[in-house]
C-alpha positions as CSV (number, residue, x, y, z in Angstrom):
1,X,108.6,125.5,64.5
2,X,109.0,122.1,62.5
3,X,110.7,120.7,65.5
4,X,108.2,121.3,67.9
5,X,105.2,120.6,65.8
6,X,104.5,117.3,67.4
7,X,104.0,119.3,70.8
8,X,101.6,121.9,69.4
9,X,97.8,121.4,69.8
10,X,96.8,124.8,68.2
11,X,96.1,126.5,71.3
12,X,97.8,129.9,72.1
13,X,98.4,128.7,75.7
14,X,100.6,125.6,74.6
15,X,103.1,127.6,72.4
16,X,105.5,128.6,75.0
17,X,105.5,125.5,77.0
18,X,106.0,123.6,73.9
19,X,108.8,126.0,72.9
20,X,110.3,125.4,76.5
21,X,110.1,121.7,76.1
22,X,111.8,122.0,72.5
23,X,114.4,124.2,74.0
24,X,115.2,121.3,76.4
25,X,114.9,118.6,74.0
26,X,117.1,120.4,71.4
27,X,119.9,121.2,74.0
28,X,119.8,117.6,75.6
29,X,120.0,116.2,72.0
30,X,123.4,117.8,71.5
31,X,125.0,116.4,74.8
32,X,126.8,113.2,75.2
33,X,124.9,110.1,76.5
34,X,126.3,110.5,80.2
35,X,125.8,114.3,80.5
36,X,122.1,113.7,78.8
37,X,121.4,110.9,81.4
38,X,122.4,113.1,84.4
39,X,120.3,115.8,83.4
40,X,117.4,113.7,82.6
41,X,117.5,112.5,86.1
42,X,117.3,115.9,87.5
43,X,114.7,116.9,85.1
44,X,112.5,114.1,86.2
45,X,113.0,115.1,90.0
46,X,111.5,118.4,89.1
47,X,108.1,117.1,88.6
48,X,105.3,115.4,90.7
49,X,105.7,111.5,90.4
50,X,102.5,111.1,88.5
51,X,103.5,113.2,85.8
52,X,107.4,112.7,85.7
53,X,107.0,109.6,83.8
54,X,104.8,111.1,81.0
55,X,107.0,114.6,81.0
56,X,110.2,112.3,80.5
57,X,108.7,109.9,77.9
58,X,107.7,113.0,75.8
59,X,111.0,114.6,76.4
60,X,112.7,111.2,75.2
61,X,110.6,111.4,72.0
62,X,111.5,114.9,71.2
63,X,115.5,114.1,71.8
64,X,115.1,111.4,69.3
65,X,113.2,113.7,66.8
66,X,116.1,116.2,67.2
67,X,118.8,113.6,66.6
68,X,116.8,112.1,63.8
69,X,115.8,115.4,61.9
70,X,118.6,118.0,63.0
71,X,121.6,115.9,64.1
72,X,124.1,118.1,62.2
73,X,122.7,121.4,63.9
74,X,124.9,121.4,67.3
75,X,123.9,125.1,68.1
76,X,122.5,125.4,71.8
77,X,119.1,127.3,72.5
78,X,120.2,129.6,75.1
79,X,116.9,131.4,75.3
80,X,113.5,131.4,73.8
81,X,110.7,134.0,74.4
82,X,107.0,134.5,73.2
83,X,105.3,137.7,73.0
84,X,102.0,138.6,71.4
85,X,102.0,140.7,68.4
86,X,98.7,141.6,66.9
87,X,96.5,138.6,66.5
88,X,99.5,136.3,66.3
89,X,102.8,135.7,68.2
90,X,106.4,136.4,67.9
91,X,109.0,133.8,68.7
92,X,112.6,134.9,69.6
93,X,115.4,132.5,70.0
94,X,119.0,133.3,71.2
95,X,121.5,130.8,69.9
96,X,124.8,129.8,70.8
97,X,127.1,128.4,68.5
98,X,129.3,125.3,69.0
99,X,132.2,127.7,69.8
100,X,130.4,129.4,72.5
101,X,129.6,132.5,70.6
102,X,126.1,134.2,70.9
103,X,124.7,134.9,67.5
104,X,122.2,137.9,67.2
105,X,118.4,137.0,68.5
106,X,116.5,135.5,65.6
107,X,112.7,135.8,65.1
108,X,110.8,132.7,63.9
């Protein structure tokens, strides 16, 4: 949660989109510059032009955050899910190690 903290605004509706953006930024932060630029261009094309610039700026900030705070963590977030649990939420992450092995799901 520390990683996506800048994306959270306190609303429950924002949690899943923040996690998805965080997942993308985390994984892109683990790619080489050339691969990252290619994916970056593709992602920008998925959004309406008036929103693409803002989305890519936030994505770039989050990639930079990943590299500054968690550079030594090279795991890939394969999947993240949010489910309502009582008054709160449960977050489950599926992580792949650098070697490509999938770890057991983790609850955050």
